[in-house]
C-alpha positions in Angstrom: 0.0 -0.2 0.0 1.5 3.3 -0.9 -0.8 5.6 0.7 -3.1 5.4 3.8 -5.6 7.7 5.9 -3.7 8.5 9.2 -5.0 7.6 12.5 -6.9 10.4 14.1 -4.2 10.3 17.1 -1.6 11.1 14.6 -3.6 14.5 14.1 -4.2 14.8 17.4 -0.4 14.6 17.9 0.4 17.0 15.4 -2.0 19.7 16.9 -0.5 19.1 20.4 3.0 19.6 19.1 2.2 23.1 17.9 -0.6 24.4 19.6 0.8 26.8 22.3 4.0 27.5 20.0 2.7 30.9 18.7 4.1 29.5 15.3 2.0 30.6 12.0 1.8 29.3 8.5 0.8 30.9 5.5 -1.7 30.1 2.8 -3.7 32.9 1.6 -3.0 34.9 4.4 -1.5 34.0 7.8 -3.0 31.5 10.4 -2.3 30.4 13.8 -3.2 27.3 15.5 -5.5 27.5 18.7 -7.6 25.7 21.2 -10.6 27.7 19.2 -9.6 26.4 15.7 -8.1 22.8 16.3 -11.2 21.2 15.2 -11.0 23.3 11.8 -7.3 22.6 11.3 -7.6 19.0 12.2 -10.5 18.2 9.8 -8.5 20.1 6.9 -5.4 17.9 7.7 -7.8 14.9 7.7 -10.0 15.9 4.4 -6.5 16.3 2.3 -5.2 13.0 3.8 -8.6 11.5 2.6 -8.6 13.4 -0.6 -5.2 12.0 -1.4 -6.1 8.3 -0.8 -9.3 8.5 -2.7 -7.2 9.8 -5.9 -4.6 6.9 -5.4 -7.1 4.4 -5.0 -9.9 5.8 -7.7 -12.1 2.6 -7.4 -12.2 2.8 -3.5 -15.4 4.4 -1.8 -14.3 6.4 1.7 -15.5 3.1 3.6 -12.9 0.9 2.2 -9.9 3.0 1.8 -6.7 2.0 3.7 -6.2 3.3 7.1 -9.0 4.2 9.5 -12.3 5.7 8.6 -14.6 5.0 11.3 -17.2 6.8 13.6 -14.0 8.0 15.9 -13.2 10.7 12.9 -16.7 12.5 14.1 -15.1 13.1 17.5 -13.8 16.6 17.5 -9.9 17.4 17.3 -9.5 18.8 20.8 -5.9 19.7 22.5 -5.5 17.8 25.6 -3.1 18.9 28.2 -3.1 15.2 29.8 -1.8 14.1 26.8 1.9 13.6 25.9 3.3 16.4 23.6 5.5 14.6 21.0 9.3 15.6 21.1 10.4 18.1 18.4 11.9 15.1 16.1 8.6 12.8 16.7 6.6 15.8 15.5 8.6 16.5 12.4 8.2 12.7 11.4 4.4 12.9 12.1 4.3 16.2 9.7 6.7 14.2 7.0 4.2 11.0 7.1 1.1 13.1 6.6 2.7 14.7 3.6 3.7 11.6 2.1 0.3 10.1 2.7 -1.5 13.2 1.3 0.7 13.9 -1.6 -1.2 11.8 -4.3 -3.6 14.4 -5.5 -2.5 17.1 -7.7 -3.4 20.0 -5.5 -1.5 18.8 -2.5 1.7 21.1 -3.0 -0.7 24.3 -3.2 -2.8 23.5 -0.4 -3.2 24.7 3.3 -2.6 21.3 4.7 1.1 21.1 2.8 1.7 24.8 4.2 0.5 23.6 7.8 3.0 20.3 7.7 6.0 22.6 6.1 5.5 25.2 8.9 5.4 22.7 11.5 8.4 21.1 10.3 10.4 24.3 10.1 9.1 25.3 13.9 10.0 22.2 15.2 13.5 22.3 13.7 14.3 25.3 16.1 13.4 22.9 19.0 15.7 20.0 18.4 18.5 19.1 20.8 21.6 21.0 20.3 20.1 23.4 17.7 21.0 26.7 19.7 24.3 25.3 20.1 25.3 24.3 16.6 27.4 26.9 14.6 25.3 29.3 12.5 28.3 29.3 10.1 30.8 26.7 9.1 34.5 27.8 8.8 37.5 25.8 8.8 40.6 27.5 10.5 43.0 29.2 8.3 45.8 26.4 8.9 43.4 23.8 7.3 42.5 25.9 4.3 46.4 26.6 3.8 47.2 23.0 4.0 44.7 22.2 1.2 46.4 24.8 -1.2 49.7 23.3 -0.5 51.1 26.1 1.6 
């Protein structure tokens, strides 16, 4: 199987990764994830994923797509403080997975869901362990440069 509908827990984890980060994404204007619009954003991500999988498996109906499509998806997407917030690297991987599972339809690249995934990845990079300590610019010591040119 090359594409499937991700579990609702997957989308909830993405939302929980980002809901209090003050990060924003751009798609026909700036958007921000809040507790007030989490249902809408979660549904937007799920809709794009389903759209993609339906495009990949043209002869399928929504009830026989690979992945979970059941009554659980009628339950709102909500931020839960009791849930474990994914680590930055986990959030990056979750967004990359949703991107991969949702890229089968031609409008994916210009969709708001794609913009959200890209912005989530970019936002989480700054939270990776060691990011702040890593050099901004890479330079070699002058002695190594001179050795390379034979001086």
